[in-house]
N, C-alpha and C positions, 0 to 999 in steps of 0.2 A: 332619597337615597340613602340604600343601606350598608351597613357596616357589615365585612364577609370576617371571618375567623381564618387565624393566618395558620395554614394546616403545618406547615416549616416553622413553629414554635418550637423553640427548645427547651423548654419549661413541662416540667412532666404534669404537674397539674392543670398548665393550660390547658394543655391537650384533652384532657379529664373532663375541666368541666365543658371543651368543644365537644365531647361526646354525648354526657350528659343534657346539652341545652339542644342538642339533634334529636336524639330518642325522644325527649319533652315537645318536640314540635307538634305533634296529635294532640297535645291535650291543649297548647296555649290556643291551638286553631281552634279547638270544639270550645273551649270556656270564651273567645274571643266571639264566635258566633254565636250563642246562648245570650250574652251581653247584650249584642247585637238587637236579636230576637228579642230579649225582654223589655230592651228601650221602643222597640218600633210597638210593641202591643202598648206598653203605657202611654204613647204620645196618643196614640187612638184611641185608648180609653179616654182616657181625661180631656175638655175641652181647654183651651189655654185662657178663657177666663168662663168663671161659673155661672157672675153675673155680667146683665147687660144694662148697665146702669142706665148709658145714652137712648138705647133701646136702638142701637147700629145695627144692621144688616146688608150684607152683601149680595147683590140676587143679579140674575142676567136683565138685560135690557129686554130681552122678549117676555119677563116675566113682571113688569112694573103695568101697572092698571093706572087709569085715567085719577083715579082720586090718589094718587102716590106721585102724581107728576105735578097733578096741579099745588096740593102741599107744598111741592118742595120749588113750585115757579113763585106764590108768596111768603115763603121762609126765603127766600133769595132774594126778594124784592123788598121786602123788609128789613133782611141784613146791610142792604146796597143804603138804603133811606137813611141807618140808624148810624152808616159809616160817613155819612156826607157831612 
């Protein structure tokens, strides 16, 4: 929801501020766009975590080779046995 100015306000100073606000709108829009663009670039340039202490990665199921699957199965077996 956006608050709209009252064009029938009886206060002259209020009407003057409304005119100033309307005239400054393009500048505010450009500043907001520039800020959004710079934030998007900074997010794309910097990884979320610079180090990967646990060597965790996300890969597509088609990219997993047999050695990774065997390691995952053996790890799960050890984990399951330690929980009993």
